[in-house]
N, C-alpha and C positions, 0 to 999 in steps of 0.2 A: 642379146643386149636389150634391156628395157628402154623405151624412149621416154623422155620427160613429158608427162601428161599436161594437158591444158584444161582450164576450167574458168568459168566466168567469175568476176568479182561480184559479191552479193552483199546487200544490207538486209536487215530483218524483213522489210516490206517485200523485197524481191524474192527472198527465200520463202515467205509465206505464199506468195503468188505461185511460185514454182511447185511447191508441194500441193497446193490446193488444186492445181491443174491435173494432178494424178487422178482426181475424183471428179472429172468433168461431168460425169453422169449423176453427180450428187451422192448423198449418203442415204443408205437404206436403214429402215427401222425393222424391228422384229416382225411388225405387222405387214411388212413388204415381202416377206418370204413367200415365194410362189406356192400355190396350192399343191400339196403332195400328190393329189389325185391326177396331176399332169404327168406323173411318172408312169411310164409304160408298164402295164401289169400291176400297178400299185393297188388299185381298188380290188382287182381280182385276187391278189395276194392277201390283202386285209380281210376279205370275205372268207377266204379259205382258212386263215388263222383263227378267225372268230368262230367259224363252224367247227374246227378241230377242238377248240376250247369247250364249246357248247356240248360236243359229243364226248367230252372227257377223254380224248385220245392223247397219245404221247407226242410231245414236241421236243426236237433236239436242235440246238443251235451249233453250227460249226463255224468257228472263227479263223483267225490267222494269227501268227506269232509276233507280228510287229505292233507298234503302238496303236495304229489305226484299227487293226484286227482285234486287239485286246480291248480297246475302248468300245468298239462296236458290240463285242460280246458282253462287256460289262453293262452297257446301256440296256441291252436285251434282258439280261439277268435281273437288273434292278427294276425294270418295267414290269416284268412278269411277277416279281415278288409282290408288287403293289396291287395286282388284280384281286387276290393272289392266285397264282396257278403254277404248279410244279413243272419245271422244264429241266432238261439235261443240257449242259453247255460243255462243248469240247473244243479245245484249241489244239490242233495237231502239233506233235513234236517235230521240230525241224529235221532231226537226225533219224528218227524212226519212221515217221509218217510221210515226210515231205510236205509239200505245200497244199493247203486247202482241203476241200472235201475229196479225198482220194479213195481208191478201192481199199487201201490199208485201213483207213479210218472207218470205212463202212463195215469192216469185219467185226468191229466191236460195238456197232450201233443196232439197237432193237427199238424201232420207233415207227410212228405213223406219218410224221411230217418232219422234214429237215428244212431248216432255214439257214442258208449260208450268209455270213456277213463278211464283207471285204474280200470275198473270193468266190469262185465258182463259174466265172464266165468262160473258162477254158476246161471245165470238168466234164468232158465228153463221156469218158469211160464211167465215171461215178454216176452220171445221170442215167446211163444205160442200166447199171446195176440197180439203182433205185426203181426204175421202171419194172425190171424183172421181179423185184421183191415187193412190189406194190406200195412203195414208199413215195408219198408226194414230196416233190423237191421244189422249194422256192429259192431262187438264187437272187441275192442282193449283192451287188458289186459296183465298182466304179472304174474298173480297168477297161482298157480298149478291147472290144470283142474282135475275134478273128472272123473269117467268112463263115466257118461252121460253128453253130451255136449248140450248146447242150440241149438234149430233148427233155426239158424240165417242165413242171406244171406251170411255172411262171418265172420270168426273168425281169428283175428290176435293176436297170443300169442306165444312168443318164447318157452314156456314150452310145447306146443303141440308136441306129439311124431313125427308127420310128418313135423314139422317145420325145415327147413334147415339152419336157421340163426345160424352162428357158435358160437356166444357168447350169452349164455342164460340168464345171470344174469343182465338183464336190467330192469329199472323201467317203470311204466306206461307212464310217460311223454316221455321217449325215444321211446317207441313203437309208440306213437302218432306223435312224431317228425319225425321218420323214414317214417311213412305212408304219412305225409304231403310232404316229399321230393319226394315221388312217384307221389302225386297229382300235385305238381309243374311241374314235368317232363311231366306228362300226358297233362297238360293244357299249356305247354310251357311258364311258368311264369318266370318273372325276379325277384324272391324273394330270398334274401340272407338268407339261413337257419342258418348261424352263429349268426344272430342277436338275436336268441331265446336262445342262450347258457347260458345267465345269469339266466333265469328262469329254464332251464334244469339242470344246475349244482345244484341249490337249491333242486330240486326234487331228484336227485341222492343221494345227501348227506343225506337229511332228511329221505329217504326211506331205508337208511343203505345198499346201494348196495356196493359190493366189489370194492374198489378203485384200481383196476388193469385193465390191458388190455385197451379197449376203454373207460371204465368208468373213469379211471385216466386221460386220455387225455381230455375227455369232461369236467370234473370238472376243470382241470387245465386251459383250454382255457376259460371255462365259467366264472371262477373267474376273468380272465383278462377282459372279456367283461363287467362283472358287474362293474369293476372299472371305465370303460370309457363309458358305455352305457348312452344314453340320455333318456332312458325309465324313466319316472317319479318315478316309484317304485324303480328302481335301484339307482337313485340319492338319494332317501330317505334312502335306506339301507346303501349306501356308507357314507352319512353324519352321520347317526346314529352310525355306527361303528367307524368312524373317524380314519381310519388307512391307512398307505401308501400301505399296501398289505393285502387283505382280505384272511383269511385262511378257510379251510373246517370246522375247529372247531368253528370259529366265526359264520358260518352259522348254524352248528349243535346245538350250545348252546344259541345263541342270536336271530337268525332270525327264524329258523324252529319252535320253541315253540310258538312264537308270531303268525305265520301264522296258526299253528295248533289250537290255542286257539279259533279261530272263530267257526270252526266246532265242537269243543269239547263242548263249552258252549252256543253258540248262533246259528249262521248260517254262513256257509262257504262263502256265497256271499260277506261278508265283506272283506274277504281275496282276493276273485276273483276281486272285485272292486279295491282293492289296486294294484294288479298286472297289471290290464288293465286301470288304471287311465290315462287320457290324459293330466293332468296337475300336477305339483308338489304339488299344493295346495290341490287337491283332494286326491292325494297319501298320503300326510301328514295327512289329516283328517282321512283317513282309517287306517293309521299306528297308530295313537293315539288311535283309537278304539281297535285295536289289542293289544296295550300296556296295556290298562285297562283290557281287557279280560284276558290277560296273568297274570296280578296281581291277578285277581279273581280266575283264574285256580290254581295258586300257593297256595292260602289260602284253596280252596276246596280240593285240592289234599293232603295238609298237614293234614287236619282234617280226611279225609278218610283213609290216610295211618296210622295215629295214631290208629284209630278204628280197622283197618284191622289187624295190628300187635297184638293188645290186644285180638283180637278174635281167635288167633291161640293158641289153648290149647296144641296141640301135633304136633311136626314138622314131617310130613310124607314126603315121597319121592316127591309127588306133592302136594303142598299146595293149598287147595280149600277153599276160604272164600266167604260168601255171606251175604248181608244185604239189607233190605228194605230201600229205600231212598238214597243209595249211588249214587252219580252223575255218570250217564252213560258215560259222556264225559271224566272222568278222571280215569276210572277203569284200563285202559291200563298202565298209568303212575304208578298207585298204585301197579299194578302187578309187574312192574319193580323194584319198591322200596322194595317190599317183597323179590324178588329174591336177591337183594343186601343185605338185612338184614339177611335172613335165609340161603342164598346160596343154594337155591332149586328152581326149576321151580314153578311158582305160577299162579293160576287162580282166578281172582276177579270178582264176579258177583253182579250186581245190580238187586235187586228183585223189580218187579212192580206187586203186586197182585199175580196172578197165573203163571206169566211168569218171566223169568230172562234172562238178557243179560250180557255178559262180555267179558273180554280179558284175554289172556294167554301170559306169557313171559317165556322164557327158559334160561338155563345156560349150559355151557360146550358143550357136544355133545348130549344132550337130544333133540330128534326131537319131540317137543310138538305137531306139526301138526299130525304126525303119531299116537301118543298116543290118541289124540282126535278122529281121524278118526276111530281108532279101537273100539271106544265106541259111534259111531255116532247114533246107534239105540236109544240112550237115549236123543238125541238132536233134536231140530227142524231145526236148521241150523248151519253151521260152515264153516270156510275158513281160509286161511292163509298160513304160510310157517314154516320152521324148528324152527325158534326162536320166532315167534309171531303168534298168531291166535285170531280170534274172534269166539264167539259161543253163541247160544241161546237154552234154554230148559225150560221145565215146572218146576215151583218151587218145586213141589212134587218129582222131579227126582234128585234134587241136591245131596242129601246124597248118593243115589245109584250110581250116576255118580262119586262122589268123591272116593267111595270105588273101583269102577270099574277101574278108570284111575290109581289108586295106585296099583291095581292088575296087570295092564298092565305094569307098571313101574318096577315091580319086576324082569322082564327078563333083565333089564339093569344092567351093571356092575357099581361098585362104581366110577370107573374112568370117566364114562360118565358125572357124576355130578360135576366133578372138574371144577371150573371156569377157563377160558383161560386168566389167568393173567400173560402173558408171560413177563419175565424180559429180557432186552437186554444185560445188563452187568453192571460191576462196572467200573467207570472211576475215574481218579485222579482229584483232585480239580484244579490242575494247567492247565488242558486242557479245563476247562469250561470258554470259552472266545467267542468273536464274530466270530472267525474262525470256531469254533465248531458249532455255531448257523447257520452259512452259510452252513456248510456241511449238517446239519439236514434239513434246508430249501430246499436244492436241491432235497430231496426225498418227498416233499409235492406234492399233498395233502394227508394228513393222514386221516385214517378212517378205515372202515371195510376192512379186508384182508391186510391193510397196516397201522397197528397201530403206533401211535407216540411212538418212543423208550422210554422205561421206565428203568430208572437206579436204582441201588440198593445202599443204604447206610447201612452198617452193623456195628452196635454198634457205631454210630456216637456220639461224645461228645457234649451234649447240653450246650451252653454257657448262653443262655437267651431265654425266651419266652415272647412275648408281644401280647396283644389282640387288635384288631382294628375293625372298622365298627361301625355303629350307636348303635348297641346292643352288641358290643364287642364279636361277635360270631365267628370271624375269628382269626387264630393264625399266628404269625410271629416267626419262630424258627431260632435262630442264632446257628450254630453248626460248629464243626470241623469234617471232615470225619474220621480222625485218631487222637488219643490222643495228640500227640505232633505236629500236623500239624500247621504250622504258619498261614495258610490261613483259614479264617472263611467264611461260606456261609450262606446266608439268604434264608430260604424256607417258602413258604406260604401254609397254610392249610385252605382252605375255609370251612365255615359252620361247624366248629368243634373247640371246646375249648380244647386244648391239655394241660393236667396237667403235671407239671414237675415230671418225674419219680425219684424215690429215688436214683437210680444209675446214674442219669443224662445221660442215654444212650438211643439211639433210633435206631431202624432198620425200614427202610421205603423205599418205591419206590417213584420215583419222575420223572417229565418230565422237559425238558428245553424249555422255550418258549421266544418269543420276546415280550417285553412289550413296548407299545408306549403310552406316557402320556405327555401332555403339550409340544409337539414337541420334547421330549427327548426319545431316544430309549435305553432300558436296557435289560439285561438278567434276566428273571424271572424263578425261580425254584419252581415248584408246587408239593407239596406232594400228591401222588396218593393214597397211602395205608400205614398204619402203621401195623407192626407185633409185636405180643407179644414176 
């Protein structure tokens, strides 16, 4: 049973102060980005790349199939185009190659230098093969390293204990971009690194990096670049969203899932070809493919989610479900849906004969990566971070692993499992206007570590509920914040049919958003969560 939440009453001045306190260390400018030379092995890597170019040797980039990996690869491809210098770019296929620079990928590589982007920190076997074949390996990654590191020529990862880079929470594309800034300097190139900020912003948002410090600046500036860039992919994104100002949420909910769908269901090269398209015609063709794959992803995910929920007979601390034939590309999203549904961390595994692969998603303060690591003796591989991880194991070990990880979770307190559904406060209907919208917009971009403010309605009086959409699956709720309030508000609840309660009262959280449609701008209130 959900308890009725509490939140302070706020006016505009109090709201401004509260949001401003999130940035107590002030706001950064692009000029405040720390020197990339502080990255461990950054200069060493840049010198090796420069030397390889000067000696006219072969360079191969190996990326990853998620948005961050595709973006990292795209930035590399676009940078080398401008030198100009020919390179080979490979993004492993999730189903045939597995993750990152693997022995399988190396079978089809003939090169002098491999640069990994957004992967490689756990590529022990691949590094050994590179050594044997005389291939120099530069790893650029941002994932948490294990105790054993690959024997590579250089490793650039802010999470390495010896790395002096002051801001650690950066994504793979940022590491690649910073390294390229050092390459630019090494070769005395006249390349404007700002031109890549449109792709970089997409990666930072999609990889759920905290939108504070330099990340906030890069996303804010990157969204501006996206609005004005002549890159064919950016023109298509801009046209598709059809807004005077693109927000981080537009990227998170509209663009990132489409780019992700390629690697999830087919091959990430489709997304890479979208980013690196040299004409809007080509970019549009690739975007259409991404749209279709995203629709297929939604259907596949919905079916898997339904089956996964039905397979949970007992809600344990860590939910572990597995089935033969679940699509490997959507298990991460299904895990997130289970977390939403059961309010517990979830691990969803796709069984393929004697082996199983899957994804984990967490909630609250539960560090799912640590819990998985504690039971790594039962796994063939794993990797990730606090809130999300990937893992593989033998099918016969699934039950044992499920029991073991739940035993590990016993040491956690009940508070750790509480979702971070922070409410900002309660505001009066009369201050919900364009002035308030402007105030809220001044603290964008919203996302991880800077969530969009959520306001509370306590026992609002429902005047009317209407349903809309092709299948009437969305609700439009007209209500008064207080019983005798003269002003009514309209709130939208997507993907849910809200029944009229007997007492015609509702307690819910909501966000205030700008809605642009047919050239008209309006204030849109979106219900985030309803409480019993």
